[in-house]
N, C-alpha and C positions, 0 to 999 in steps of 0.2 A: 465192292459193296461191303460194309462193315458188318461183323457178326457180334452180337451182344449176349452176355450171360447176365441175367438179372437174378440177384440172390437176396432174399429177405430173411427175417428172423423166423417166420413161421412156415414159409413154403419157398421152394426153389424151382426154377424152370430153366431149361436150356433152349435157346432159339438157334437153330442151325448146329453145325458141328462144333466141337471143342476148339478153342483158339489154337492154331497150329504153331504159333510163335512162342508162346509162354503161357503160364498159369499163375494167377494171383493166389498166393498161399495164405498170407496173413497181413494184418494191419495192426501196428501199435498206434492206437487212436488217441490215447491219453498219456502223453510221454512224461517221464520223470525229467527233472531239470528245468532250468529257466534260461531263455524263454522257451515256451513249449513248442513254438513253431520252428525251432531249430533242432529238435530232438525226436521228432516222430519218424516212424520207419514203415516200410512195406517190403515184404519178401516175395520174390517171383521165382518160379521154377522154369528154366528154359526148356523148350521142346525142340529147339533147333539152334544152331549157332546164330547169335544176334550181335549187332553193334549197338551199344547203349546210346550212341549219338542219335539213333533213329527212334528212340523211345520218347514219347510225349505224354506227360501226366496231366489229366484234367482233375485237379483236386476238388473235393466237395466244397471247400471253404477258403480257397486261396488261388493265386495265380502261379503258373509254372514259369520258373526262372532259368531253365536250361541246366547244363551239367558243368561241374568244376572238379578238378582233381585236388587232392590234399594229401600227398604222401606222408608228410610229418604227422598229420592227425591219425592216419592209418597205423603208423609205427607206434604211436602212443596207445592205441586201442589194442594192438597185438601185445604190447608189453604188459597189459593187464590180464592176459590169458596165462595164468600160472598153474592152474590145477588140471589142465588138459592140453591136448596137442593140436587144437584147431588153429586156423590161420585165416586172416582177412587179407584179401588181395584185390588191388585195383586192377580192372581189366586191361591187359596189355593192348595198347592202341584201341582201347574201347571194345575189344572182342571178348564175348563170353561163350564158351563152348556149350554144346547141347547137353542137357541133363544136369546142369549146374544151378545152384541157387544164387540169386542176386539180391543183395540187401540194399534197398534204396533209402538213404538218409535225407531228410528234408532240408539240410543245410550243411555246407562245408564248415560252418562254425559250430557244429554240434559240441555239447559238453561231454568230455571224455568220461568224467567220473559219474555221470548221471545214469548210465545204463551199462551194467556189467556184461562182458562177453566171456567171463571165466566159465569154463565148462563146455565151450565150443569144441566139438570133436570132428568137425569137417572143415574143408577149405571153402570159404565163402567169398564171392566177388562183391565188393562194396563200391557203390557209386554215390556221389554227393550232388544234390541240387545246389546251385550257386546260392550264396548267402544273400539275405535281403528280407525274407519272410520271417517275422517274429511271432505274429499271431498264428494260432493253430490252424492246421490244414483240414482238420476234421471237427465236426460238431459233436461234443461229448454229452450234450443233454437233450438233443433233439428227440422228440417223440415220433417224428416222421422219418421215413426212410431217407438215408443220405447215400449217395453213389460216387464211387471212385471209378474213373474210366482211364485205361491205359491204351494208347494207340502205338502201333509199330508200322513204320513205313519204309522198311529196308528190303532185304532179300526175301523176307516173308511178310506179306501184308496182312495185318490182323489187328483186332481190337478186342479188349475184354473189359467188362464192367462188373463190379461187385457192390452190393448194397448192404447197409447195416443200420441198426437203430441205436442212437446214442443212449437211449434209456436202457438198453440191454447191457451196456458196459458195466463191469463190476470192479469195485475196489478203488476207484479214484486213479491216482497216478499209477501207471503200469498196465492199465486196462487195454486189452487187445481182443482181436477177433481172428479166429483161425478158420480157414475154408478147406474142406476135404475135397477129394477128387470128384465127388458128386455135387459139389457146390453147397453142402450143408455147413452152416456157421456154428461155431462154438465160441462163446464169450468166456474169457478167462482173464487172469491178472498175472503178469510176468514177474511181479515182485521187484520191479526195476531191474530186471535182466532183459537183454536184447531178445526180441522175438525170433530167435534163430534156432536151428537144431542144437539142442543143449541137453546133455545127459548129466549135468552137474547134479549131484545128489542133494545139494543144499537147498533147504526150504525154510520158510519162516512161519512163526506162529506166536501169538502172545504168551507171556509167561503164565497167564491164568485165563480162565474162561468161565462164564456164568453157567450155573447148573441148569438154568432155564433155556439156554441157547437151542438145545435140541440136536438134530442130526447135521453133521458136517461132512460134505463130500471132499475127502482129502485130495482127490485128483484136481480140484479147482485151485489147489495151492501150488501146482507145478505146471510148467508148460505142457500143452497137449502133445508136443512132439517127443517128450521124455519117455524113455522106456525103462520101467523099473517096477518093483513090488513094494507094498506096504506090509509091515509086520508090527507086532506089539499089541497094544490095547486097541484093537480095531474090530469092526464087524463087517461081514460080507465083502471082504477083500480091500475095500477102500473107504469105509465110513467110520466115524466115531460119533457116539451119542452121549451127550452130557447128562441126560435125565437120570436122576438117582445115582450119580457117580461122584459124589463129593470125595475129594482126595487127590493124590498125585498119580499121574499116568505117563507112560512113555510110548512114543511111536517112532518107528524107524522107516526111512525110505531108502531102498537099495536099488542101485541102477544096474542095468545089464551093459557091460563094456567088453564085448568080444575082441575089440582092437587093442585093449590095454592102454587106451589113450588117457584115461582119467587117473589122477593121483589119489583120489579118494573114491570109494565105491558106495558109501552109505552115510546118512546123516540122521541123528537121533534128536528129537525134541522132547524134553521133560517139562510138563506143565501141570498146573493144579486147577481142578474144578472147584470153584468157590460158590458159596451161597451169598445171598443178598446181605449187605451191611445194613443193619437196622439201628437207627438212632432214636432216642427218646428226648423230647423237649417239651418244656411247659412254658406257656405264655399267659401272663395274668393281665386282664383288662378290666376296666371299670364300666359297668353297665352294658357295653356292647363293643364289638370290634368288627371291622369289614375285612373279609377275606375273598379276594377276587370278585368284588362287587356284591357279595352276600353278607348280610349282617348277622353275626352270631350274638345271641342275647342270653344264652344259658351255657353251662359247662358242656364242652363238646370235645370229642376225640376225633381228629382228622388223621387219615393215613395218606401220606404224600409220597410220591416217587419222583426223584430228581433224575432226569435223563442225562447221562454223561456223554452221549453222542457216539460211544464206541459199542458196536453191536455185540462184541465178544464179552465185554466186562459188565458185571451186574450193576444196575442202577442203585443208588442209595435210597433206602426207604426210611421215612421219618414218621414216627408216631407223635403227633403234635397235640398236646393236651391244652385246650383253652379253659382257663378258670375265670369265670365272669363274677366280679364282685359288684354287688348292687349298691347304689347310693339312694336311700329312701328319703332324701331331704325334700321338703316342700314348704310352702308358705301357707299359713292359715288363711291369708287373704293376699292375693297377688295384684289386685287393682282396688284403688280406693279413690273416692271423690270428696274433696275437703273444701270448706270455705277458705278464703285466702289467708286468714289469720289462724287457722287451725293447725294442729300437729297430728301425727299418726304414729302409733307404736306397732311395729311388725313383730310377728311371732314365727320362728322357724320350728317346723315339726320334724322330729327324728327320733328313732329308738336307740341311736348310737351317740357316743360322745363326739363333740365336734367343736371346731373353732371356725370363725368366719371373718370376712372383711367385706367392705362395700365401696363402690364408687357411684357417682350419679352423673347424669348427662349435664348437670349444671356445675360440675367440678367438685362437688362435695365428696369427701372420702374418709374412710376409717380403716386403718391398716390392721392386719392380723397381729395379735388377737384383739378383735374389736369387741367392745362392751356396749356400744350405743345401739339402741333399738328404736329410738324416737326420731322421726324426721319431720321437718317443717320447711319445705321448699318455698321459694319466693315465686316460682313459676312451675308450669307443668314439668315433670321430671320422671325419668326412669332410673331406678336404683338397681344396679347389678350386684347381687349379694353372692359371693363365692364361699361355699360351705365345704370344709374339709373333714372327712371322716378320719379321726385320729388313729383308728385301729387298722384300716385297710389302706390308708393313703389316697383313697379316691376322693375326688372333689366334684362338685356340681354347682353350676351358676344358676341362681334363681333370680327372677326379675320382678320388681315391684313397680307398678305403674301408678303414679300419683297425678290425679287431675284436679285442678283448682277451679272453684266457682268464684268469679270476680265480681266485686261491687265497688266500682270506682266512686270516689268523692273528692271534692276540691273545696278548700276554704282559705280565707286570708283576712287579716285585720284591715280596717280602713284608716287607722291612725297608728303612728309609732313615734317614739321620742328619743332620737339619737343624741342624748345629752350626757352619756357616760356615767349614768347613775346606776347601771347594772340592771335596769328594768326597762323592757320594751325598747332596747337600743338598736335593734335591727329589724328589717322588714323581710318576711319569708312567706312563701305560699305553701300551704299544707294540703297533702292529698293522700289518698289510699288507692292502691291498685291502678296507678297511672302508668301508661306505656310511654307517654312523652309529655313534656310541658315546656312552654316558652312564655316568659312574661317580660314586659317592657314598661319602664317608667319614663314619662315625658314631662317636661316643664310646661308652664302655662304658655310659653312661647312656641311649643311644639318640638323642642330639642330633646332627643332621647338621652337621658342622664344615667340609665342603668338597664342591663338586660340579663335575665337569668334563664338558664337552659336546663335546669334540673331542680328538684325539690330541695337539694342541699345548697343551692345558691342563695345568698342573702345580701340585702342592700344595707349599707351603714349610713346612708344619708349624704354621702359625699359624691362629688363629680370631679373627675380629674385630680383626685387627691385632696380636694378642698371641700369643707362642709358647706352644704347648701342652706339657705335661709328657710325659716318656717314658711309654710304656704301649702297651697292645694296643688297636687300633682295628678296626672292622668295615668291610670294603670290599665294595660291591655294584656289579656291572658288568652292563650290558645293552647289547648291540651287534648289528649286522646287517652281515654281509659282503656285498660286491658279487656273490658267488656264491650269495647268498640263505641262507647259513649263519647261524643265530641263536646268540647268545652270552648266557648268563645265569649269572652266577657270584657266589658270596658267599664271601669269604676273610678271614683275619685279617691285619692289617697292623701291623707293629711300628715304632713311632716310638722311636728311641734318640738321646739327646743326649750 
């Protein structure tokens, strides 16, 4: 029967005795390097001699692919341990003695340069899962509990499970979880160092930090397995508080190395506490401007803060002054109704000097600087008058709507004399406010000798280029006035030479 240890962020409980085969000590859940699924790690502490071939991992987010050796990879990792005397060792014949630590790497294709082992002060047994999984084995953002279960089916039958919350992971790449002997979890960030016993004094920190950041727990910047002390500009042994501390500060971390394994014993970071960067900017707008969906119609000062995404660095604050310049242009009359033969003179009202131009829906235009103020459209029209304030450069478009009253009329002579004497030589139909017109002339035999389709069309008394003889012809007229009056007339037309 398997025994399980269930560990969560807030509370931990043991069910049955502690697993007699091994203990899960830590998980590197958000690995540095790409792909992430090849660089995650788990640290076990053996409680008895085990054979790694009997270990089976039930990953929270991936399948288990078995074990593969990679001596050349292990040699490259050992070559990177230059400031300490630690050693990575692949288990001879798969056997790990009791009381030793086992580093489980999620792929034999791990990226050597992604996680540093420099500072390792112990001999650590390293085993590799066979290559193949590239997607992460752990959920880094889950708000629910995720569980890792490790089974052992060799000389010691046992199983252990630990649970964590992805939302508790800190710092992105390098985020890890450490489990103490009582099953309590500590969330920390390795700084892209392997999650192994490490007394390396080196730690990292930004060159500057914002004065508003507040209290920093310096212990979160080092692995929980490190043994050392903080000194310098600190409070209460391992805190730094940025509040009211503008300027340059120095903090040192010194490790305890009774074995003399480390080449360096301490590391010092000098950084600067900075205040917000405040920028001033002015934006000039005409009449109004929209800012995030809100219309600003008068001079306004906005205080903006641009988030740079780095919790240590101050955001940039901007004092943005909006200056609104008004355009007081208007028309004395913006809609007028005219008889079809009338004109209208518009009047632009303003207390400032201005120039203007206009266009109409009928195609009429007057470019800047326009001096025309009288309009007489032949049909209903809208005039767009753009007025420019010469002092501020602001402009405004005013609209003049002209509506016409139509009184259609149609007339024509009953005789014309196309004899080239310069008088009454052509026949035309005359009209006012006509929307359409069609008139036809027929001979006494009923043959159409002319057709006109507009008031500009005229008949010269010829048919197919030859003059017709004097006589009586039939005139048919069909027309439609702009006032919707219909015209249908048939009359006699005298041609006299």
